[in-house]
N, C-alpha and C positions, 0 to 999 in steps of 0.2 A: 547675257550669261552671268557676268560679274558686274557689280556696281561699285563705283568709287565710294558711294555712301556706306558700304559695308567694310571698307578698309578700317582696321583698328590698330595695326601696329606695323612698324618697320623693324626688321630683325638685323642684327649685326653679329658676326662671328668675330670675337676679339680674343687676343692672347691671354688676357686676364680680366675676368669679370669685375673684380674689386677695383682694379685700376680704371677700367672703363666707367664704372659707376661713379667714381670720384670725378672724372672728367665731365661726364654728362650732367652731374649735379652742379658742378661749377659753372657750366655754360647755360643749362636750362633750369636749374633750381629744382629738379625732380627728386622725389624720394623713391624708394625701391621696395619690392617684395624681398623676402629673404632669398638667399641663393639656394635653389633646389638642386640636389644631387640625386639623380635617378639612373637606374639601369633600365633601359627601355628597348624592347624588341621592335626593330623597324625592318621594313622590307625595301630593298633597293633593286634596281634592274639586275644587279649581280647576285641577288639572293638575300637571305636574312642576315642581319647584323645585330648583335647585342650592344647597343650604344651606351657608353658611360657618359651621361649628360650632366652638365652644370649650366644652369640658366636662371635668369631673373628678369622681371618686368618692371617698368616704371609704374608708379601709382599716380592717382589724381586725374584720371580720365583719358579719353582718346584724343589724338592718336597716342598710342603707347610706344615705348622703346623696349625691344626684347634684346637681351644680351645672351649669347651662347658661347661657350668655349669650343674649340675645334674637336671634332670626333673623326678619327681615322676611318676610312672606308665608307664615308657617307658624304652627302652634299655639304655637310658642315666642316669639311676638312679644309685646311689652309693650303694655298691662298684661295680666298673665296672669290675674288675678282682680280684677274690678272692685271688690269689697268689701274684700279683704284687702291690696291694694296689690301693688307689683311684686316683692316677695320672699316672698309667701305660697306655701304648698305648691301646686305646679302639677299633679303627677300621682303616682299610685301605680304602682310597677313590680312586675310579677308574672311568674314563670317559667311558660311554657305548654308542657306536655309534648306535646300534639297541637296544634301551633301553628295550622295551617290550620283545623282543626275548631273551635278556640277562637275564632278571629277570626270565622269564619262564624256561630258560635253567638251571639257578642256582637251581631253585626249583626241576626240574626234576633230577638234579644231587645230590639231597639230602641236599641242602642248603636252608632251609626254609626261607621265607621272614618273618622278625620279626618287620618291621616298614616301612611305606612309607608315603608320603604326602597324605592326604585324600581329594580328590575332590568329594567324594560321589559315585564314580564308583566301588569301591572295588578293582580296578586294581592298579598296581604299576604306580606311576606318579611322575615325576621330579627326585626323588631320592628314593632309596629303600635299606634297610639294610637286608643282608642275613647272616645267621650264618652257618659257615662250621662245619663239624662233630667234629673237634678238638676244637671248641669254638671260633675260629677267626671270627670276624665280618667284612664283606666286604660291603662298601657302594658303590653302583653304582649310578652314576649321569648322567642324560640324556645329552649326548654330544651336543644336539641342544642348550643347555643353556651355553655352554662353553664360547663363546665370551663375553656374558653379565656378567658372573661370573668372568672371568679373568679381565674384565674392573673394576669390583668392587674391586677385590683383590688389584688393583693398584690405587684406589682412587675415582672411579666413585660412584654414588649413588647406594645403594643396589637394585638389580632388583625388588624384591618384593615391595619395596616402590614405584616404578614406576607403577607396575601392580595393586597396591592397595590391595594385600593380607597381 
């Protein structure tokens, strides 16, 4: 269903993106995209949420580091991991070539969808987060968006800014 060869990032929910960027740069020597601030409609098991997002990705190739600030009412809310604390790894990001089939397959395998982009259809769109039985969260990202997202990782304009969402 999923392959470790398609893992491209580890996501961290952190209290301050700027502070976390400094720490990760000091330890790993990475550079960063600009911090994106977006109002994003997402669908949770409890219904739609208009998430106020702040996020950034490391540059320079995979695996990437994604930093997100907490968003109330979503899986990005603190604390993210009761044992590891507020800055422990939150999720693993994986490209999904057949996005719908992968999302449906994860649900059938007992990994419920806990969040997706909300286009009003109720289906998984663009990205979807699924929770494994052990608590691990896997974010699948539609691989049809890979080229535009990889361009953004390395300095292009964020794709949603082009699309107008």
